N, CA, C and O atoms as a MOPAC input file, in Angstrom:
PM7 MOZYME 1SCF
protein

 N   -103.72600 1    41.11900 1   -75.29300 1
 C   -104.22700 1    42.03000 1   -74.28100 1
 C   -105.03100 1    43.12600 1   -74.97100 1
 O   -104.60700 1    43.68600 1   -75.98100 1
 N   -106.18300 1    43.41600 1   -74.41400 1
 C   -107.02700 1    44.45600 1   -74.99300 1
 C   -106.46500 1    45.84500 1   -74.67400 1
 O   -105.69500 1    46.01800 1   -73.72900 1
 N   -106.86000 1    46.80600 1   -75.46600 1
 C   -106.42100 1    48.18900 1   -75.24900 1
 C   -106.93300 1    48.69800 1   -73.90200 1
 O   -106.21400 1    49.39400 1   -73.18400 1
 N   -108.19400 1    48.34600 1   -73.55500 1
 C   -108.76500 1    48.78500 1   -72.28500 1
 C   -107.99300 1    48.20100 1   -71.10500 1
 O   -107.71300 1    48.89900 1   -70.13000 1
 N   -107.64900 1    46.90300 1   -71.20100 1
 C   -106.89100 1    46.25800 1   -70.13200 1
 C   -105.54000 1    46.95800 1   -69.96200 1
 O   -105.10700 1    47.21600 1   -68.83900 1
 N   -104.88900 1    47.25800 1   -71.06200 1
 C   -103.60400 1    47.96000 1   -71.00900 1
 C   -103.73000 1    49.33400 1   -70.38100 1
 O   -102.85400 1    49.75100 1   -69.62300 1
 N   -104.81300 1    50.04500 1   -70.68600 1
 C   -105.02500 1    51.36300 1   -70.08400 1
 C   -105.25700 1    51.23200 1   -68.58700 1
 O   -104.73000 1    52.02600 1   -67.80800 1
 N   -106.03100 1    50.24800 1   -68.17900 1
 C   -106.30300 1    50.07700 1   -66.74600 1
 C   -105.02200 1    49.70900 1   -66.00500 1
 O   -104.82500 1    50.12400 1   -64.86300 1
 N   -104.15300 1    48.93400 1   -66.64600 1
 C   -102.86800 1    48.60000 1   -66.02500 1
 C   -102.04500 1    49.87100 1   -65.84500 1
 O   -101.41000 1    50.05500 1   -64.80700 1
 N   -102.04900 1    50.74700 1   -66.84500 1
 C   -101.34000 1    52.02500 1   -66.72900 1
 C   -101.96500 1    52.90300 1   -65.64500 1
 O   -101.25600 1    53.61000 1   -64.92900 1
 N   -103.28800 1    52.85500 1   -65.52800 1
 C   -103.97400 1    53.60100 1   -64.46600 1
 C   -103.50900 1    53.12100 1   -63.09400 1
 O   -103.26200 1    53.93000 1   -62.20000 1
 N   -103.39000 1    51.80600 1   -62.93000 1
 C   -102.94300 1    51.24600 1   -61.64700 1
 C   -101.51900 1    51.70100 1   -61.36000 1
 O   -101.22100 1    52.11700 1   -60.24100 1
 N   -100.64200 1    51.62900 1   -62.34200 1
 C    -99.26000 1    52.04400 1   -62.12600 1
 C    -99.18000 1    53.52700 1   -61.76900 1
 O    -98.44700 1    53.90900 1   -60.85700 1
 N    -99.92000 1    54.34900 1   -62.47700 1
 C    -99.93000 1    55.78400 1   -62.18100 1
 C   -100.49300 1    56.05000 1   -60.78800 1
 O    -99.99000 1    56.91700 1   -60.07300 1
 N   -101.53800 1    55.30800 1   -60.39400 1
 C   -102.11700 1    55.47300 1   -59.05400 1
 C   -101.11500 1    55.07200 1   -57.98500 1
 O   -101.00700 1    55.73800 1   -56.95500 1
 N   -100.38300 1    53.99200 1   -58.21500 1
 C    -99.35000 1    53.57600 1   -57.26400 1
 C    -98.36100 1    54.71300 1   -57.05700 1
 O    -98.04300 1    55.06800 1   -55.92200 1
 N    -97.88000 1    55.28100 1   -58.14900 1
 C    -96.89100 1    56.36000 1   -58.05800 1
 C    -97.45800 1    57.60000 1   -57.38800 1
 O    -96.80300 1    58.19900 1   -56.53600 1
 N    -98.65800 1    57.98500 1   -57.76200 1
 C    -99.28800 1    59.17400 1   -57.19300 1
 C    -99.54100 1    59.00600 1   -55.69800 1
 O    -99.18500 1    59.87700 1   -54.90500 1
 N   -100.15800 1    57.88400 1   -55.31300 1
 C   -100.48000 1    57.66700 1   -53.90200 1
 C    -99.22200 1    57.49500 1   -53.06300 1
 O    -99.18700 1    57.92500 1   -51.91000 1
 N    -98.18900 1    56.87400 1   -53.62200 1
 C    -96.92300 1    56.73700 1   -52.89800 1
 C    -96.27300 1    58.09600 1   -52.68900 1
 O    -95.70200 1    58.37000 1   -51.63400 1
 N    -96.36500 1    58.93500 1   -53.70200 1
 C    -95.80400 1    60.28000 1   -53.58200 1
 C    -96.52700 1    61.07600 1   -52.49500 1
 O    -95.89900 1    61.81800 1   -51.74000 1
 N    -97.83100 1    60.91900 1   -52.42100 1
 C    -98.62300 1    61.65100 1   -51.42600 1
 C    -98.35800 1    61.18100 1   -50.00400 1
 O    -98.34600 1    61.99200 1   -49.07800 1
 N    -98.14300 1    59.86300 1   -49.81500 1
 C    -98.02600 1    59.32700 1   -48.45500 1
 C    -96.64100 1    58.81200 1   -48.10800 1
 O    -96.41000 1    58.38700 1   -46.97600 1
 N    -95.70800 1    58.84100 1   -49.06600 1
 C    -94.34100 1    58.34500 1   -48.87100 1
 C    -94.27600 1    56.85400 1   -48.55000 1
 O    -93.31000 1    56.38300 1   -47.94800 1
 N    -95.28700 1    56.12900 1   -48.94600 1
 C    -95.30200 1    54.67700 1   -48.77600 1
 C    -96.16900 1    54.08200 1   -49.88100 1
 O    -97.13600 1    54.71700 1   -50.30300 1
 N    -95.85100 1    52.88900 1   -50.35700 1
 C    -96.67700 1    52.31000 1   -51.42000 1
 C    -98.10500 1    52.06400 1   -50.93100 1
 O    -98.29500 1    51.59500 1   -49.80900 1
 N    -99.08700 1    52.36600 1   -51.73500 1
 C   -100.47600 1    52.15500 1   -51.32100 1
 C   -100.83600 1    50.67300 1   -51.34400 1
 O   -100.23600 1    49.88700 1   -52.07700 1
 N   -101.81400 1    50.30800 1   -50.53600 1
 C   -102.31100 1    48.93700 1   -50.54500 1
 C   -103.17900 1    48.72400 1   -51.78500 1
 O   -103.59800 1    49.67900 1   -52.44000 1
 N   -103.43600 1    47.46300 1   -52.08800 1
 C   -104.32600 1    47.16300 1   -53.20100 1
 C   -105.70600 1    47.76400 1   -52.95300 1
 O   -106.34700 1    48.24600 1   -53.88700 1
 N   -106.16600 1    47.74200 1   -51.71100 1
 C   -107.47500 1    48.31700 1   -51.37600 1
 C   -107.48700 1    49.82300 1   -51.63300 1
 O   -108.47700 1    50.35400 1   -52.13500 1
 N   -106.40500 1    50.51400 1   -51.29700 1
 C   -106.32300 1    51.95600 1   -51.53800 1
 C   -106.31700 1    52.26400 1   -53.03800 1
 O   -106.96500 1    53.20900 1   -53.48700 1
 N   -105.58900 1    51.46700 1   -53.79400 1
 C   -105.54900 1    51.66000 1   -55.25200 1
 C   -106.93800 1    51.41700 1   -55.83000 1
 O   -107.42100 1    52.19900 1   -56.64900 1
 N   -107.57900 1    50.33300 1   -55.40300 1
 C   -108.91900 1    49.99900 1   -55.90300 1
 C   -109.91300 1    51.11200 1   -55.59000 1
 O   -110.72000 1    51.48200 1   -56.44300 1
 N   -109.85800 1    51.64400 1   -54.37900 1
 C   -110.77000 1    52.72900 1   -54.00300 1
 C   -110.48900 1    53.98400 1   -54.82700 1
 O   -111.41600 1    54.65900 1   -55.27300 1
 N   -109.21800 1    54.29000 1   -55.02300 1
 C   -108.83200 1    55.48300 1   -55.78300 1
 C   -109.32200 1    55.40200 1   -57.23300 1
 O   -109.74400 1    56.40200 1   -57.81300 1
 N   -109.25900 1    54.20200 1   -57.80500 1
 C   -109.63600 1    54.01800 1   -59.20700 1
 C   -111.05700 1    53.49400 1   -59.39500 1
 O   -111.51500 1    53.29800 1   -60.52000 1
 N   -111.75100 1    53.26900 1   -58.26900 1
 C   -113.11600 1    52.75200 1   -58.32300 1
 C   -113.19400 1    51.44700 1   -59.12900 1
 O   -113.99400 1    51.31700 1   -60.05600 1
 N   -112.34200 1    50.48900 1   -58.74900 1
 C   -112.36100 1    49.17600 1   -59.38700 1
 C   -112.21100 1    48.10300 1   -58.31600 1
 O   -111.82200 1    48.39400 1   -57.18500 1
 N   -112.51700 1    46.87800 1   -58.67500 1
 C   -112.44900 1    45.76000 1   -57.73000 1
 C   -111.00300 1    45.48700 1   -57.32500 1
 O   -110.09000 1    45.57200 1   -58.14600 1
 N   -110.81000 1    45.16100 1   -56.05800 1
 C   -109.47400 1    44.87200 1   -55.55000 1
 C   -108.86800 1    43.66100 1   -56.25600 1
 O   -107.66200 1    43.64200 1   -56.50200 1
 N   -109.66900 1    42.65800 1   -56.58600 1
 C   -109.15300 1    41.48900 1   -57.29500 1
 C   -108.60700 1    41.88000 1   -58.66400 1
 O   -107.59600 1    41.33400 1   -59.10600 1
 N   -109.25600 1    42.80400 1   -59.32800 1
 C   -108.79300 1    43.27900 1   -60.63100 1
 C   -107.47300 1    44.03000 1   -60.47200 1
 O   -106.56500 1    43.86700 1   -61.28700 1
 N   -107.36400 1    44.84600 1   -59.43400 1
 C   -106.11600 1    45.55000 1   -59.14400 1
 C   -105.00000 1    44.52800 1   -58.90900 1
 O   -103.88500 1    44.69300 1   -59.40500 1
 N   -105.30500 1    43.48300 1   -58.15600 1
 C   -104.32000 1    42.43700 1   -57.88600 1
 C   -103.83100 1    41.79700 1   -59.18100 1
 O   -102.63200 1    41.58600 1   -59.35900 1
 N   -104.74700 1    41.49500 1   -60.07100 1
 C   -104.39700 1    40.89600 1   -61.36300 1
 C   -103.51100 1    41.84100 1   -62.18200 1
 O   -102.51700 1    41.41900 1   -62.77300 1
 N   -103.88000 1    43.11100 1   -62.20600 1
 C   -103.09400 1    44.09700 1   -62.95300 1
 C   -101.70100 1    44.27000 1   -62.33900 1
 O   -100.72200 1    44.45500 1   -63.06100 1
 N   -101.61500 1    44.20900 1   -61.01500 1
 C   -100.32400 1    44.33600 1   -60.34700 1
 C    -99.43800 1    43.12400 1   -60.63700 1
 O    -98.21900 1    43.26200 1   -60.73600 1
 N   -100.03000 1    41.95300 1   -60.77300 1
 C    -99.25200 1    40.77200 1   -61.15400 1
 C    -98.64400 1    40.97400 1   -62.53800 1
 O    -97.49400 1    40.60700 1   -62.78200 1
 N    -99.42000 1    41.55500 1   -63.43300 1
 C    -98.90700 1    41.84600 1   -64.77400 1
 C    -97.79400 1    42.88900 1   -64.72500 1
 O    -96.80200 1    42.77200 1   -65.44500 1
 N    -97.95200 1    43.90800 1   -63.88000 1
 C    -96.90400 1    44.91000 1   -63.71700 1
 C    -95.62400 1    44.26200 1   -63.18900 1
 O    -94.51900 1    44.64000 1   -63.57900 1
 N    -95.78400 1    43.29100 1   -62.30700 1
 C    -94.61100 1    42.57700 1   -61.79600 1
 C    -93.94800 1    41.76100 1   -62.90900 1
 O    -92.72300 1    41.76000 1   -63.02800 1
 N    -94.73800 1    41.07900 1   -63.71300 1
 C    -94.16100 1    40.26800 1   -64.79100 1
 C    -93.43800 1    41.13800 1   -65.82200 1
 O    -92.52800 1    40.66600 1   -66.50300 1
 N    -93.84000 1    42.39800 1   -65.93600 1
 C    -93.16500 1    43.35000 1   -66.83000 1
 C    -91.93700 1    43.98500 1   -66.17200 1
 O    -91.18400 1    44.70200 1   -66.83100 1
 N    -91.73200 1    43.72600 1   -64.87600 1
 C    -90.58400 1    44.28800 1   -64.17300 1
 C    -90.78000 1    45.71500 1   -63.70300 1
 O    -89.80500 1    46.39700 1   -63.38900 1
 N    -92.02400 1    46.18400 1   -63.64700 1
 C    -92.28200 1    47.57300 1   -63.25100 1
 C    -92.48100 1    47.72400 1   -61.75400 1
 O    -92.21500 1    48.78800 1   -61.19500 1
 N    -92.94800 1    46.66400 1   -61.09900 1
 C    -92.99400 1    46.62700 1   -59.63100 1
 C    -92.35900 1    45.31400 1   -59.20700 1
 O    -92.24200 1    44.38300 1   -60.00300 1
 N    -91.95000 1    45.24800 1   -57.95000 1
 C    -91.36500 1    44.01600 1   -57.41100 1
 C    -91.94000 1    43.78100 1   -56.02800 1
 O    -91.89100 1    44.66000 1   -55.16800 1
 N    -92.48600 1    42.58800 1   -55.81700 1
 C    -93.03200 1    42.22800 1   -54.51500 1
 C    -91.88300 1    41.87700 1   -53.58600 1
 O    -91.01800 1    41.07700 1   -53.94000 1
 N    -91.87000 1    42.47100 1   -52.40100 1
 C    -90.85600 1    42.21200 1   -51.38600 1
 C    -91.33900 1    41.18200 1   -50.37700 1
 O    -90.54000 1    40.45000 1   -49.79300 1
 N    -92.63900 1    41.12800 1   -50.17700 1
 C    -93.27900 1    40.14700 1   -49.30200 1
 C    -94.72000 1    40.02000 1   -49.78400 1
 O    -95.08400 1    40.57400 1   -50.82100 1
 N    -95.52400 1    39.30100 1   -49.04100 1
 C    -96.90800 1    39.08500 1   -49.47200 1
 C    -97.68500 1    40.39200 1   -49.65300 1
 O    -98.52200 1    40.49800 1   -50.54800 1
 N    -97.40900 1    41.37700 1   -48.80800 1
 C    -98.16900 1    42.62600 1   -48.84700 1
 C    -97.34000 1    43.85500 1   -49.21200 1
 O    -97.89300 1    44.94800 1   -49.33500 1
 N    -96.04100 1    43.70500 1   -49.38400 1
 C    -95.16300 1    44.84400 1   -49.60000 1
 C    -94.49100 1    44.74700 1   -50.96300 1
 O    -93.99300 1    43.68900 1   -51.34800 1
 N    -94.48400 1    45.84800 1   -51.68000 1
 C    -93.86100 1    45.89000 1   -52.99400 1
 C    -93.13500 1    47.21200 1   -53.16000 1
 O    -93.27800 1    48.12500 1   -52.34600 1
 N    -92.36700 1    47.29800 1   -54.21300 1
 C    -91.66100 1    48.52800 1   -54.53900 1
 C    -91.81300 1    48.79900 1   -56.03000 1
 O    -92.00200 1    47.88200 1   -56.83000 1
 N    -91.72700 1    50.05800 1   -56.38000 1
 C    -91.74600 1    50.45400 1   -57.78900 1
 C    -90.30200 1    50.44200 1   -58.27100 1
 O    -89.44600 1    51.12300 1   -57.70700 1
 N    -90.04000 1    49.67200 1   -59.31000 1
 C    -88.70100 1    49.59000 1   -59.87000 1
 C    -88.33600 1    50.94400 1   -60.45600 1
 O    -89.19800 1    51.63800 1   -60.99700 1
 N    -87.06200 1    51.32900 1   -60.35400 1
 C    -86.54000 1    52.61300 1   -60.84100 1
 C    -87.03100 1    53.79300 1   -60.01900 1
 O    -87.03500 1    54.91800 1   -60.51800 1
 N    -87.44200 1    53.57700 1   -58.78100 1
 C    -88.00200 1    54.67800 1   -58.01500 1
 C    -87.60800 1    54.58500 1   -56.54600 1
 O    -87.58800 1    53.49900 1   -55.96700 1
 N    -87.30400 1    55.70600 1   -55.96500 1
 C    -87.09800 1    55.82100 1   -54.52300 1
 C    -88.08200 1    56.86700 1   -54.03900 1
 O    -87.70400 1    57.97300 1   -53.65500 1
 N    -89.34500 1    56.49600 1   -54.06600 1
 C    -90.46300 1    57.35800 1   -53.72100 1
 C    -90.57000 1    58.55700 1   -54.64800 1
 O    -91.09600 1    59.60700 1   -54.27800 1
 N    -90.06600 1    58.38100 1   -55.84900 1
 C    -90.24900 1    59.36600 1   -56.90200 1
 C    -90.87300 1    58.64400 1   -58.08200 1
 O    -90.50600 1    57.50600 1   -58.37700 1
 N    -91.78900 1    59.27300 1   -58.74300 1
 C    -92.43000 1    58.64700 1   -59.89800 1
 C    -91.42600 1    58.46300 1   -61.02500 1
 O    -90.63700 1    59.36800 1   -61.29400 1
 N    -91.43900 1    57.30600 1   -61.69300 1
 C    -90.58600 1    57.14200 1   -62.86300 1
 C    -90.93400 1    58.21500 1   -63.89900 1
 O    -92.09300 1    58.62100 1   -63.99500 1
 N    -89.96400 1    58.67200 1   -64.66100 1
 C    -90.18800 1    59.81300 1   -65.55200 1
 C    -91.23700 1    59.58300 1   -66.63800 1
 O    -91.78900 1    60.55000 1   -67.16200 1
 N    -91.52600 1    58.33700 1   -66.98800 1
 C    -92.48500 1    58.07000 1   -68.05900 1
 C    -93.93700 1    58.02300 1   -67.58100 1
 O    -94.83100 1    57.77600 1   -68.39100 1
 N    -94.19700 1    58.25200 1   -66.30100 1
 C    -95.56100 1    58.23100 1   -65.76900 1
 C    -96.14800 1    59.63000 1   -65.84800 1
 O    -95.52200 1    60.60100 1   -65.42200 1
 N    -97.34700 1    59.72800 1   -66.39400 1
 C    -98.03900 1    61.01000 1   -66.49300 1
 C    -99.29300 1    60.93900 1   -65.62700 1
 O   -100.27900 1    60.31000 1   -66.01200 1
 N    -99.26100 1    61.57900 1   -64.46600 1
 C   -100.38000 1    61.52200 1   -63.53400 1
 C   -101.62900 1    62.18800 1   -64.08300 1
 O   -102.72900 1    61.64800 1   -63.96400 1
 N   -101.46700 1    63.32700 1   -64.66500 1
 C   -102.63200 1    64.12200 1   -65.06500 1
 C   -103.49700 1    63.45300 1   -66.12800 1
 O   -104.69300 1    63.73600 1   -66.19000 1
 N   -102.94500 1    62.57900 1   -66.96400 1
 C   -103.75500 1    61.98900 1   -68.03000 1
 C   -104.17600 1    60.56200 1   -67.73300 1
 O   -105.05600 1    60.03800 1   -68.41600 1
 N   -103.57300 1    59.90300 1   -66.72800 1
 C   -103.83500 1    58.48500 1   -66.51100 1
 C   -104.73500 1    58.19000 1   -65.32400 1
 O   -105.44500 1    57.18400 1   -65.32600 1
 N   -104.72300 1    59.03100 1   -64.32700 1
 C   -105.41500 1    58.72500 1   -63.08100 1
 C   -106.58700 1    59.66400 1   -62.90200 1
 O   -106.40700 1    60.87800 1   -62.80300 1
 N   -107.81500 1    59.09900 1   -62.86100 1
 C   -108.96100 1    59.96900 1   -62.60900 1
 C   -108.92100 1    60.50500 1   -61.17500 1
 O   -108.53800 1    59.78500 1   -60.25300 1
 N   -109.30700 1    61.74000 1   -60.99400 1
 C   -109.33100 1    62.31100 1   -59.65000 1
 C   -110.64700 1    62.00800 1   -58.97200 1
 O   -111.66900 1    61.80900 1   -59.62800 1
 N   -110.61400 1    61.97400 1   -57.65600 1
 C   -111.82900 1    61.71000 1   -56.86100 1
 C   -112.10500 1    62.84900 1   -55.93900 1
 O   -113.08100 1    62.81400 1   -55.19000 1

């Protein structure tokens, strides 16, 4: 895995946590893609990798949860350095 790919995966995870905190519900792939200005298919691929790492878990086709979180960001996520603001 390239360093850039790993950073983008961290960006997606941080965006999930940030957007969930703001709206009290997990964001859609489209919302994450718009927030990070990246293709939704790329977000989907990165989210699959996050699932394989055990950081998110899909509950249904469109619904997922962040492992170790009840609408609170996991302690190792740093919003200010990982997620570009819009």
